[in-house]
PDB file with SEQRES, HELIX, SHEET and CRYST1 records, atoms N, CA, C and O in Angstrom:
SEQRES   1 A   73  MET THR ALA PHE GLY ARG PHE TRP TRP ASP PHE LEU ILE          
SEQRES   2 A   73  GLY ASP THR PRO GLU ILE PHE VAL ALA VAL VAL VAL GLY          
SEQRES   3 A   73  LEU VAL GLY VAL TRP ALA LEU ALA ARG PRO ALA HIS HIS          
SEQRES   4 A   73  PRO GLY TRP ALA ALA VAL VAL LEU VAL ALA GLY VAL VAL          
SEQRES   5 A   73  GLY VAL LEU THR GLY SER VAL LEU ARG ALA ARG PRO GLY          
SEQRES   6 A   73  ARG SER GLY ARG PRO PRO ARG GLY                              
HELIX    1 AA1 THR A    2  LEU A   12  1                                  11    
HELIX    2 AA2 PRO A   17  ALA A   34  1                                  18    
HELIX    3 AA3 PRO A   40  ALA A   62  1                                  23    
CRYST1    1.000    1.000    1.000  90.00  90.00  90.00 P 1           1          
ATOM      1  N   MET A   1      82.036 108.454 123.911  1.00  0.00           N  
ATOM      2  CA  MET A   1      82.255 107.832 122.621  1.00  0.00           C  
ATOM      3  C   MET A   1      82.562 108.890 121.557  1.00  0.00           C  
ATOM      4  O   MET A   1      83.373 108.657 120.660  1.00  0.00           O  
ATOM      5  N   THR A   2      81.924 110.032 121.659  1.00  0.00           N  
ATOM      6  CA  THR A   2      82.169 111.078 120.678  1.00  0.00           C  
ATOM      7  C   THR A   2      83.614 111.557 120.742  1.00  0.00           C  
ATOM      8  O   THR A   2      84.252 111.747 119.706  1.00  0.00           O  
ATOM      9  N   ALA A   3      84.125 111.751 121.933  1.00  0.00           N  
ATOM     10  CA  ALA A   3      85.514 112.193 122.083  1.00  0.00           C  
ATOM     11  C   ALA A   3      86.479 111.134 121.542  1.00  0.00           C  
ATOM     12  O   ALA A   3      87.492 111.466 120.925  1.00  0.00           O  
ATOM     13  N   PHE A   4      86.161 109.868 121.775  1.00  0.00           N  
ATOM     14  CA  PHE A   4      86.994 108.785 121.262  1.00  0.00           C  
ATOM     15  C   PHE A   4      87.009 108.790 119.730  1.00  0.00           C  
ATOM     16  O   PHE A   4      88.061 108.627 119.112  1.00  0.00           O  
ATOM     17  N   GLY A   5      85.843 108.977 119.132  1.00  0.00           N  
ATOM     18  CA  GLY A   5      85.750 109.037 117.680  1.00  0.00           C  
ATOM     19  C   GLY A   5      86.488 110.240 117.114  1.00  0.00           C  
ATOM     20  O   GLY A   5      87.151 110.128 116.083  1.00  0.00           O  
ATOM     21  N   ARG A   6      86.383 111.390 117.775  1.00  0.00           N  
ATOM     22  CA  ARG A   6      87.098 112.578 117.314  1.00  0.00           C  
ATOM     23  C   ARG A   6      88.607 112.403 117.414  1.00  0.00           C  
ATOM     24  O   ARG A   6      89.353 112.868 116.552  1.00  0.00           O  
ATOM     25  N   PHE A   7      89.052 111.724 118.478  1.00  0.00           N  
ATOM     26  CA  PHE A   7      90.491 111.461 118.608  1.00  0.00           C  
ATOM     27  C   PHE A   7      90.995 110.657 117.416  1.00  0.00           C  
ATOM     28  O   PHE A   7      92.000 111.020 116.805  1.00  0.00           O  
ATOM     29  N   TRP A   8      90.309 109.570 117.081  1.00  0.00           N  
ATOM     30  CA  TRP A   8      90.769 108.737 115.984  1.00  0.00           C  
ATOM     31  C   TRP A   8      90.656 109.453 114.650  1.00  0.00           C  
ATOM     32  O   TRP A   8      91.498 109.257 113.773  1.00  0.00           O  
ATOM     33  N   TRP A   9      89.632 110.278 114.480  1.00  0.00           N  
ATOM     34  CA  TRP A   9      89.512 111.066 113.249  1.00  0.00           C  
ATOM     35  C   TRP A   9      90.710 112.003 113.123  1.00  0.00           C  
ATOM     36  O   TRP A   9      91.343 112.066 112.069  1.00  0.00           O  
ATOM     37  N   ASP A  10      91.021 112.730 114.196  1.00  0.00           N  
ATOM     38  CA  ASP A  10      92.162 113.644 114.169  1.00  0.00           C  
ATOM     39  C   ASP A  10      93.486 112.903 114.015  1.00  0.00           C  
ATOM     40  O   ASP A  10      94.393 113.383 113.335  1.00  0.00           O  
ATOM     41  N   PHE A  11      93.597 111.744 114.639  1.00  0.00           N  
ATOM     42  CA  PHE A  11      94.838 110.984 114.588  1.00  0.00           C  
ATOM     43  C   PHE A  11      95.084 110.407 113.195  1.00  0.00           C  
ATOM     44  O   PHE A  11      96.203 110.485 112.688  1.00  0.00           O  
ATOM     45  N   LEU A  12      94.067 109.835 112.573  1.00  0.00           N  
ATOM     46  CA  LEU A  12      94.241 109.187 111.276  1.00  0.00           C  
ATOM     47  C   LEU A  12      94.118 110.149 110.102  1.00  0.00           C  
ATOM     48  O   LEU A  12      94.883 110.052 109.143  1.00  0.00           O  
ATOM     49  N   ILE A  13      93.189 111.052 110.163  1.00  0.00           N  
ATOM     50  CA  ILE A  13      92.928 111.916 109.021  1.00  0.00           C  
ATOM     51  C   ILE A  13      93.525 113.295 109.222  1.00  0.00           C  
ATOM     52  O   ILE A  13      94.232 113.794 108.347  1.00  0.00           O  
ATOM     53  N   GLY A  14      93.258 113.915 110.350  1.00  0.00           N  
ATOM     54  CA  GLY A  14      93.862 115.201 110.673  1.00  0.00           C  
ATOM     55  C   GLY A  14      93.590 116.276 109.648  1.00  0.00           C  
ATOM     56  O   GLY A  14      92.455 116.443 109.201  1.00  0.00           O  
ATOM     57  N   ASP A  15      94.643 117.018 109.265  1.00  0.00           N  
ATOM     58  CA  ASP A  15      94.500 118.132 108.331  1.00  0.00           C  
ATOM     59  C   ASP A  15      94.612 117.715 106.876  1.00  0.00           C  
ATOM     60  O   ASP A  15      94.263 118.490 105.985  1.00  0.00           O  
ATOM     61  N   THR A  16      95.091 116.513 106.618  1.00  0.00           N  
ATOM     62  CA  THR A  16      95.340 116.096 105.234  1.00  0.00           C  
ATOM     63  C   THR A  16      94.658 114.758 104.927  1.00  0.00           C  
ATOM     64  O   THR A  16      95.296 113.706 104.966  1.00  0.00           O  
ATOM     65  N   PRO A  17      93.384 114.805 104.628  1.00  0.00           N  
ATOM     66  CA  PRO A  17      92.682 113.549 104.327  1.00  0.00           C  
ATOM     67  C   PRO A  17      93.188 112.879 103.059  1.00  0.00           C  
ATOM     68  O   PRO A  17      93.037 111.667 102.902  1.00  0.00           O  
ATOM     69  N   GLU A  18      93.793 113.654 102.140  1.00  0.00           N  
ATOM     70  CA  GLU A  18      94.286 113.037 100.906  1.00  0.00           C  
ATOM     71  C   GLU A  18      95.438 112.076 101.175  1.00  0.00           C  
ATOM     72  O   GLU A  18      95.602 111.098 100.445  1.00  0.00           O  
ATOM     73  N   ILE A  19      96.224 112.327 102.190  1.00  0.00           N  
ATOM     74  CA  ILE A  19      97.307 111.399 102.535  1.00  0.00           C  
ATOM     75  C   ILE A  19      96.728 110.118 103.123  1.00  0.00           C  
ATOM     76  O   ILE A  19      97.221 109.027 102.835  1.00  0.00           O  
ATOM     77  N   PHE A  20      95.693 110.237 103.938  1.00  0.00           N  
ATOM     78  CA  PHE A  20      95.030 109.053 104.486  1.00  0.00           C  
ATOM     79  C   PHE A  20      94.450 108.198 103.365  1.00  0.00           C  
ATOM     80  O   PHE A  20      94.605 106.977 103.369  1.00  0.00           O  
ATOM     81  N   VAL A  21      93.786 108.833 102.412  1.00  0.00           N  
ATOM     82  CA  VAL A  21      93.213 108.100 101.282  1.00  0.00           C  
ATOM     83  C   VAL A  21      94.318 107.454 100.453  1.00  0.00           C  
ATOM     84  O   VAL A  21      94.172 106.315 100.010  1.00  0.00           O  
ATOM     85  N   ALA A  22      95.414 108.164 100.241  1.00  0.00           N  
ATOM     86  CA  ALA A  22      96.532 107.604  99.476  1.00  0.00           C  
ATOM     87  C   ALA A  22      97.128 106.390 100.173  1.00  0.00           C  
ATOM     88  O   ALA A  22      97.495 105.419  99.513  1.00  0.00           O  
ATOM     89  N   VAL A  23      97.228 106.431 101.489  1.00  0.00           N  
ATOM     90  CA  VAL A  23      97.764 105.285 102.233  1.00  0.00           C  
ATOM     91  C   VAL A  23      96.842 104.082 102.100  1.00  0.00           C  
ATOM     92  O   VAL A  23      97.309 102.966 101.874  1.00  0.00           O  
ATOM     93  N   VAL A  24      95.550 104.295 102.237  1.00  0.00           N  
ATOM     94  CA  VAL A  24      94.596 103.185 102.128  1.00  0.00           C  
ATOM     95  C   VAL A  24      94.618 102.604 100.713  1.00  0.00           C  
ATOM     96  O   VAL A  24      94.663 101.386 100.546  1.00  0.00           O  
ATOM     97  N   VAL A  25      94.587 103.460  99.704  1.00  0.00           N  
ATOM     98  CA  VAL A  25      94.627 102.987  98.317  1.00  0.00           C  
ATOM     99  C   VAL A  25      95.948 102.262  98.043  1.00  0.00           C  
ATOM    100  O   VAL A  25      95.959 101.232  97.369  1.00  0.00           O  
ATOM    101  N   GLY A  26      97.048 102.786  98.556  1.00  0.00           N  
ATOM    102  CA  GLY A  26      98.342 102.140  98.363  1.00  0.00           C  
ATOM    103  C   GLY A  26      98.415 100.772  99.011  1.00  0.00           C  
ATOM    104  O   GLY A  26      98.933  99.826  98.418  1.00  0.00           O  
ATOM    105  N   LEU A  27      97.904 100.664 100.214  1.00  0.00           N  
ATOM    106  CA  LEU A  27      97.915  99.366 100.891  1.00  0.00           C  
ATOM    107  C   LEU A  27      97.065  98.341 100.153  1.00  0.00           C  
ATOM    108  O   LEU A  27      97.458  97.181 100.027  1.00  0.00           O  
ATOM    109  N   VAL A  28      95.911  98.760  99.670  1.00  0.00           N  
ATOM    110  CA  VAL A  28      95.060  97.834  98.916  1.00  0.00           C  
ATOM    111  C   VAL A  28      95.741  97.440  97.607  1.00  0.00           C  
ATOM    112  O   VAL A  28      95.692  96.275  97.210  1.00  0.00           O  
ATOM    113  N   GLY A  29      96.374  98.397  96.936  1.00  0.00           N  
ATOM    114  CA  GLY A  29      97.073  98.087  95.696  1.00  0.00           C  
ATOM    115  C   GLY A  29      98.236  97.134  95.894  1.00  0.00           C  
ATOM    116  O   GLY A  29      98.418  96.199  95.115  1.00  0.00           O  
ATOM    117  N   VAL A  30      99.015  97.365  96.923  1.00  0.00           N  
ATOM    118  CA  VAL A  30     100.148  96.483  97.216  1.00  0.00           C  
ATOM    119  C   VAL A  30      99.651  95.101  97.627  1.00  0.00           C  
ATOM    120  O   VAL A  30     100.229  94.088  97.235  1.00  0.00           O  
ATOM    121  N   TRP A  31      98.596  95.060  98.403  1.00  0.00           N  
ATOM    122  CA  TRP A  31      98.024  93.767  98.792  1.00  0.00           C  
ATOM    123  C   TRP A  31      97.559  92.996  97.560  1.00  0.00           C  
ATOM    124  O   TRP A  31      97.790  91.792  97.452  1.00  0.00           O  
ATOM    125  N   ALA A  32      96.908  93.691  96.637  1.00  0.00           N  
ATOM    126  CA  ALA A  32      96.407  93.022  95.435  1.00  0.00           C  
ATOM    127  C   ALA A  32      97.560  92.512  94.565  1.00  0.00           C  
ATOM    128  O   ALA A  32      97.471  91.424  93.995  1.00  0.00           O  
ATOM    129  N   LEU A  33      98.629  93.285  94.463  1.00  0.00           N  
ATOM    130  CA  LEU A  33      99.767  92.856  93.641  1.00  0.00           C  
ATOM    131  C   LEU A  33     100.616  91.788  94.317  1.00  0.00           C  
ATOM    132  O   LEU A  33     101.260  90.992  93.633  1.00  0.00           O  
ATOM    133  N   ALA A  34     100.629  91.757  95.635  1.00  0.00           N  
ATOM    134  CA  ALA A  34     101.493  90.824  96.358  1.00  0.00           C  
ATOM    135  C   ALA A  34     100.871  89.442  96.505  1.00  0.00           C  
ATOM    136  O   ALA A  34     101.522  88.516  96.987  1.00  0.00           O  
ATOM    137  N   ARG A  35      99.644  89.300  96.102  1.00  0.00           N  
ATOM    138  CA  ARG A  35      99.018  87.978  96.197  1.00  0.00           C  
ATOM    139  C   ARG A  35      99.779  87.006  95.303  1.00  0.00           C  
ATOM    140  O   ARG A  35     100.320  87.413  94.275  1.00  0.00           O  
ATOM    141  N   PRO A  36      99.829  85.744  95.671  1.00  0.00           N  
ATOM    142  CA  PRO A  36     100.649  84.773  94.929  1.00  0.00           C  
ATOM    143  C   PRO A  36     100.304  84.655  93.448  1.00  0.00           C  
ATOM    144  O   PRO A  36     101.190  84.368  92.643  1.00  0.00           O  
ATOM    145  N   ALA A  37      99.062  84.865  93.068  1.00  0.00           N  
ATOM    146  CA  ALA A  37      98.677  84.710  91.663  1.00  0.00           C  
ATOM    147  C   ALA A  37      99.129  85.890  90.813  1.00  0.00           C  
ATOM    148  O   ALA A  37      99.109  85.809  89.585  1.00  0.00           O  
ATOM    149  N   HIS A  38      99.530  86.973  91.443  1.00  0.00           N  
ATOM    150  CA  HIS A  38      99.932  88.161  90.697  1.00  0.00           C  
ATOM    151  C   HIS A  38     101.458  88.298  90.722  1.00  0.00           C  
ATOM    152  O   HIS A  38     102.162  87.294  90.825  1.00  0.00           O  
ATOM    153  N   HIS A  39     101.958  89.483  90.632  1.00  0.00           N  
ATOM    154  CA  HIS A  39     103.394  89.712  90.556  1.00  0.00           C  
ATOM    155  C   HIS A  39     103.883  90.408  91.817  1.00  0.00           C  
ATOM    156  O   HIS A  39     103.774  91.629  91.923  1.00  0.00           O  
ATOM    157  N   PRO A  40     104.420  89.654  92.778  1.00  0.00           N  
ATOM    158  CA  PRO A  40     104.848  90.281  94.033  1.00  0.00           C  
ATOM    159  C   PRO A  40     106.005  91.259  93.860  1.00  0.00           C  
ATOM    160  O   PRO A  40     106.169  92.156  94.688  1.00  0.00           O  
ATOM    161  N   GLY A  41     106.806  91.116  92.816  1.00  0.00           N  
ATOM    162  CA  GLY A  41     107.898  92.056  92.585  1.00  0.00           C  
ATOM    163  C   GLY A  41     107.387  93.454  92.261  1.00  0.00           C  
ATOM    164  O   GLY A  41     108.018  94.449  92.618  1.00  0.00           O  
ATOM    165  N   TRP A  42     106.245  93.527  91.586  1.00  0.00           N  
ATOM    166  CA  TRP A  42     105.661  94.820  91.245  1.00  0.00           C  
ATOM    167  C   TRP A  42     105.079  95.521  92.457  1.00  0.00           C  
ATOM    168  O   TRP A  42     104.926  96.743  92.452  1.00  0.00           O  
ATOM    169  N   ALA A  43     104.754  94.768  93.490  1.00  0.00           N  
ATOM    170  CA  ALA A  43     104.197  95.383  94.704  1.00  0.00           C  
ATOM    171  C   ALA A  43     105.189  96.359  95.312  1.00  0.00           C  
ATOM    172  O   ALA A  43     104.801  97.438  95.760  1.00  0.00           O  
ATOM    173  N   ALA A  44     106.455  95.996  95.334  1.00  0.00           N  
ATOM    174  CA  ALA A  44     107.480  96.890  95.885  1.00  0.00           C  
ATOM    175  C   ALA A  44     107.643  98.127  95.018  1.00  0.00           C  
ATOM    176  O   ALA A  44     107.809  99.230  95.538  1.00  0.00           O  
ATOM    177  N   VAL A  45     107.598  97.958  93.711  1.00  0.00           N  
ATOM    178  CA  VAL A  45     107.728  99.092  92.800  1.00  0.00           C  
ATOM    179  C   VAL A  45     106.555 100.050  92.975  1.00  0.00           C  
ATOM    180  O   VAL A  45     106.747 101.265  93.030  1.00  0.00           O  
ATOM    181  N   VAL A  46     105.356  99.514  93.061  1.00  0.00           N  
ATOM    182  CA  VAL A  46     104.159 100.348  93.240  1.00  0.00           C  
ATOM    183  C   VAL A  46     104.202 101.052  94.589  1.00  0.00           C  
ATOM    184  O   VAL A  46     103.826 102.220  94.686  1.00  0.00           O  
ATOM    185  N   LEU A  47     104.648 100.372  95.611  1.00  0.00           N  
ATOM    186  CA  LEU A  47     104.731 100.977  96.938  1.00  0.00           C  
ATOM    187  C   LEU A  47     105.707 102.145  96.939  1.00  0.00           C  
ATOM    188  O   LEU A  47     105.378 103.222  97.437  1.00  0.00           O  
ATOM    189  N   VAL A  48     106.889 101.952  96.394  1.00  0.00           N  
ATOM    190  CA  VAL A  48     107.888 103.026  96.362  1.00  0.00           C  
ATOM    191  C   VAL A  48     107.402 104.190  95.503  1.00  0.00           C  
ATOM    192  O   VAL A  48     107.537 105.347  95.902  1.00  0.00           O  
ATOM    193  N   ALA A  49     106.845 103.903  94.343  1.00  0.00           N  
ATOM    194  CA  ALA A  49     106.343 104.963  93.469  1.00  0.00           C  
ATOM    195  C   ALA A  49     105.205 105.734  94.137  1.00  0.00           C  
ATOM    196  O   ALA A  49     105.122 106.955  94.007  1.00  0.00           O  
ATOM    197  N   GLY A  50     104.341 105.034  94.840  1.00  0.00           N  
ATOM    198  CA  GLY A  50     103.248 105.701  95.544  1.00  0.00           C  
ATOM    199  C   GLY A  50     103.744 106.603  96.656  1.00  0.00           C  
ATOM    200  O   GLY A  50     103.251 107.720  96.818  1.00  0.00           O  
ATOM    201  N   VAL A  51     104.708 106.132  97.418  1.00  0.00           N  
ATOM    202  CA  VAL A  51     105.256 106.948  98.513  1.00  0.00           C  
ATOM    203  C   VAL A  51     105.929 108.197  97.957  1.00  0.00           C  
ATOM    204  O   VAL A  51     105.727 109.297  98.471  1.00  0.00           O  
ATOM    205  N   VAL A  52     106.723 108.027  96.913  1.00  0.00           N  
ATOM    206  CA  VAL A  52     107.397 109.177  96.303  1.00  0.00           C  
ATOM    207  C   VAL A  52     106.371 110.158  95.737  1.00  0.00           C  
ATOM    208  O   VAL A  52     106.530 111.370  95.883  1.00  0.00           O  
ATOM    209  N   GLY A  53     105.336 109.652  95.104  1.00  0.00           N  
ATOM    210  CA  GLY A  53     104.311 110.511  94.531  1.00  0.00           C  
ATOM    211  C   GLY A  53     103.536 111.290  95.577  1.00  0.00           C  
ATOM    212  O   GLY A  53     103.322 112.494  95.429  1.00  0.00           O  
ATOM    213  N   VAL A  54     103.116 110.611  96.630  1.00  0.00           N  
ATOM    214  CA  VAL A  54     102.360 111.289  97.690  1.00  0.00           C  
ATOM    215  C   VAL A  54     103.235 112.291  98.423  1.00  0.00           C  
ATOM    216  O   VAL A  54     102.780 113.389  98.744  1.00  0.00           O  
ATOM    217  N   LEU A  55     104.472 111.934  98.692  1.00  0.00           N  
ATOM    218  CA  LEU A  55     105.375 112.856  99.375  1.00  0.00           C  
ATOM    219  C   LEU A  55     105.659 114.085  98.513  1.00  0.00           C  
ATOM    220  O   LEU A  55     105.664 115.207  99.018  1.00  0.00           O  
ATOM    221  N   THR A  56     105.892 113.881  97.233  1.00  0.00           N  
ATOM    222  CA  THR A  56     106.130 115.007  96.335  1.00  0.00           C  
ATOM    223  C   THR A  56     104.912 115.916  96.249  1.00  0.00           C  
ATOM    224  O   THR A  56     105.042 117.138  96.308  1.00  0.00           O  
ATOM    225  N   GLY A  57     103.742 115.329  96.112  1.00  0.00           N  
ATOM    226  CA  GLY A  57     102.526 116.132  96.069  1.00  0.00           C  
ATOM    227  C   GLY A  57     102.283 116.901  97.350  1.00  0.00           C  
ATOM    228  O   GLY A  57     101.853 118.054  97.317  1.00  0.00           O  
ATOM    229  N   SER A  58     102.554 116.275  98.463  1.00  0.00           N  
ATOM    230  CA  SER A  58     102.368 116.940  99.750  1.00  0.00           C  
ATOM    231  C   SER A  58     103.333 118.107  99.923  1.00  0.00           C  
ATOM    232  O   SER A  58     102.945 119.170 100.407  1.00  0.00           O  
ATOM    233  N   VAL A  59     104.585 117.910  99.531  1.00  0.00           N  
ATOM    234  CA  VAL A  59     105.581 118.978  99.652  1.00  0.00           C  
ATOM    235  C   VAL A  59     105.251 120.128  98.706  1.00  0.00           C  
ATOM    236  O   VAL A  59     105.348 121.293  99.091  1.00  0.00           O  
ATOM    237  N   LEU A  60     104.867 119.814  97.487  1.00  0.00           N  
ATOM    238  CA  LEU A  60     104.516 120.871  96.535  1.00  0.00           C  
ATOM    239  C   LEU A  60     103.288 121.644  96.998  1.00  0.00           C  
ATOM    240  O   LEU A  60     103.201 122.856  96.805  1.00  0.00           O  
ATOM    241  N   ARG A  61     102.362 120.955  97.595  1.00  0.00           N  
ATOM    242  CA  ARG A  61     101.145 121.602  98.093  1.00  0.00           C  
ATOM    243  C   ARG A  61     101.456 122.529  99.262  1.00  0.00           C  
ATOM    244  O   ARG A  61     100.789 123.549  99.437  1.00  0.00           O  
ATOM    245  N   ALA A  62     102.443 122.191 100.048  1.00  0.00           N  
ATOM    246  CA  ALA A  62     102.771 122.969 101.245  1.00  0.00           C  
ATOM    247  C   ALA A  62     103.700 124.146 100.958  1.00  0.00           C  
ATOM    248  O   ALA A  62     103.897 124.989 101.834  1.00  0.00           O  
ATOM    249  N   ARG A  63     104.273 124.229  99.767  1.00  0.00           N  
ATOM    250  CA  ARG A  63     105.190 125.331  99.444  1.00  0.00           C  
ATOM    251  C   ARG A  63     104.426 126.645  99.391  1.00  0.00           C  
ATOM    252  O   ARG A  63     103.385 126.726  98.739  1.00  0.00           O  
ATOM    253  N   PRO A  64     104.918 127.659 100.054  1.00  0.00           N  
ATOM    254  CA  PRO A  64     104.229 128.948 100.019  1.00  0.00           C  
ATOM    255  C   PRO A  64     104.314 129.591  98.637  1.00  0.00           C  
ATOM    256  O   PRO A  64     105.348 129.531  97.971  1.00  0.00           O  
ATOM    257  N   GLY A  65     103.232 130.194  98.226  1.00  0.00           N  
ATOM    258  CA  GLY A  65     103.200 130.899  96.967  1.00  0.00           C  
ATOM    259  C   GLY A  65     102.940 130.039  95.753  1.00  0.00           C  
ATOM    260  O   GLY A  65     102.742 130.578  94.664  1.00  0.00           O  
ATOM    261  N   ARG A  66     102.932 128.739  95.889  1.00  0.00           N  
ATOM    262  CA  ARG A  66     102.729 127.852  94.742  1.00  0.00           C  
ATOM    263  C   ARG A  66     101.267 127.462  94.566  1.00  0.00           C  
ATOM    264  O   ARG A  66     100.806 127.283  93.439  1.00  0.00           O  
ATOM    265  N   SER A  67     100.546 127.333  95.649  1.00  0.00           N  
ATOM    266  CA  SER A  67      99.182 126.838  95.556  1.00  0.00           C  
ATOM    267  C   SER A  67      98.151 127.952  95.620  1.00  0.00           C  
ATOM    268  O   SER A  67      96.954 127.688  95.503  1.00  0.00           O  
ATOM    269  N   GLY A  68      98.582 129.173  95.801  1.00  0.00           N  
ATOM    270  CA  GLY A  68      97.646 130.272  95.885  1.00  0.00           C  
ATOM    271  C   GLY A  68      97.065 130.463  97.283  1.00  0.00           C  
ATOM    272  O   GLY A  68      96.248 131.355  97.509  1.00  0.00           O  
ATOM    273  N   ARG A  69      97.488 129.627  98.204  1.00  0.00           N  
ATOM    274  CA  ARG A  69      97.007 129.724  99.572  1.00  0.00           C  
ATOM    275  C   ARG A  69      98.162 130.110 100.473  1.00  0.00           C  
ATOM    276  O   ARG A  69      99.319 129.828 100.162  1.00  0.00           O  
ATOM    277  N   PRO A  70      97.854 130.751 101.581  1.00  0.00           N  
ATOM    278  CA  PRO A  70      98.938 131.063 102.526  1.00  0.00           C  
ATOM    279  C   PRO A  70      99.439 129.790 103.196  1.00  0.00           C  
ATOM    280  O   PRO A  70      98.676 128.834 103.338  1.00  0.00           O  
ATOM    281  N   PRO A  71     100.694 129.754 103.609  1.00  0.00           N  
ATOM    282  CA  PRO A  71     101.231 128.562 104.272  1.00  0.00           C  
ATOM    283  C   PRO A  71     100.560 128.324 105.610  1.00  0.00           C  
ATOM    284  O   PRO A  71     100.121 129.260 106.279  1.00  0.00           O  
ATOM    285  N   ARG A  72     100.488 127.070 105.985  1.00  0.00           N  
ATOM    286  CA  ARG A  72      99.889 126.721 107.282  1.00  0.00           C  
ATOM    287  C   ARG A  72     100.871 127.040 108.390  1.00  0.00           C  
ATOM    288  O   ARG A  72     102.087 127.063 108.197  1.00  0.00           O  
ATOM    289  N   GLY A  73     100.300 127.283 109.556  1.00  0.00           N  
ATOM    290  CA  GLY A  73     101.168 127.431 110.708  1.00  0.00           C  
ATOM    291  C   GLY A  73     101.332 128.760 111.221  1.00  0.00           C  
ATOM    292  O   GLY A  73     102.054 128.961 112.197  1.00  0.00           O  
TER     293      GLY A  73                                                      
END                                                                             
């Protein structure tokens, strides 16, 4: 069971837990906006903006010399 749990931890979270958290928060936000009582059109806007934001942050974080840390790999 421990090996199974470690596999899923590495598979879902891996080296970048902030991306996992961003995906979960984004899915909950889109779900909340897409409900019939709210504005489903805004769900697409929030989803696209979230993806662009997380991708930009991830790329900027990985650039060598920008974050003060050596590049991974």
